[in-house]
TIDOPA-254294 format. One line per 4 residues: number of its first residue (from 1); for each residue x, y, z of C-alpha. Coordinates in steps of 0.05 Angstrom, whole numbers. Layout:
N
NUM) X,Y,Z; ...
***
This chain:
98
1) -424,-271,1246; -381,-278,1183; -432,-323,1151; -487,-272,1164
5) -445,-215,1138; -431,-251,1073; -505,-266,1062; -528,-196,1081
9) -477,-162,1036; -491,-210,978; -566,-199,982; -559,-124,990
13) -523,-124,922; -576,-169,893; -524,-223,877; -540,-297,874
17) -493,-347,906; -474,-367,835; -456,-296,816; -414,-286,878
21) -379,-353,868; -363,-334,796; -334,-266,818; -290,-302,869
25) -270,-360,824; -301,-413,871; -361,-459,868; -432,-441,889
29) -424,-496,941; -366,-457,974; -409,-395,981; -466,-437,1007
33) -421,-470,1058; -395,-402,1082; -465,-374,1089; -489,-436,1126
37) -428,-432,1172; -404,-501,1152; -335,-477,1133; -297,-411,1136
41) -267,-377,1075; -191,-375,1071; -155,-310,1088; -143,-298,1014
45) -217,-307,1001; -235,-262,1059; -194,-206,1027; -228,-219,959
49) -297,-216,993; -279,-150,1026; -258,-121,959; -321,-145,923
53) -366,-117,978; -323,-53,988; -317,-65,1063; -259,-80,1109
57) -242,-150,1131; -255,-126,1202; -326,-108,1181; -336,-177,1151
61) -311,-209,1215; -356,-166,1259; -298,-129,1292; -318,-63,1261
65) -389,-38,1256; -378,22,1211; -376,15,1136; -335,63,1094
69) -338,84,1021; -276,103,982; -289,171,952; -218,181,927
73) -215,221,863; -286,246,865; -297,321,861; -315,355,926
77) -386,373,902; -400,299,888; -372,279,957; -417,331,990
81) -477,303,952; -461,232,974; -454,256,1047; -522,290,1042
85) -554,227,1015; -526,186,1072; -551,236,1123; -620,236,1091
89) -624,160,1093; -601,160,1166; -656,210,1184; -708,170,1146
93) -689,106,1181; -687,140,1249; -757,169,1237; -784,100,1218
97) -757,71,1283; -789,123,1327
***
């Protein structure tokens, strides 16, 4: 599950394994090994991954299925706009599935 989450989140951000490795201060081989489920990242690296992808460690580990976005400091009108965008995308995806 963790290996899939890392790959999915990396690709969603259009990052290469090299780019992610550089952001984490590890080798591309480390990222490749995580994604291929050959080895697991350390706890410290898990926390760094969560920060880079703006998700919780529980989400990375598959223990939580809900993603959250930190909107701290944004004006209320911007927060409302973001909420509306999310709702619009949820409706769009729901309509595609039905």
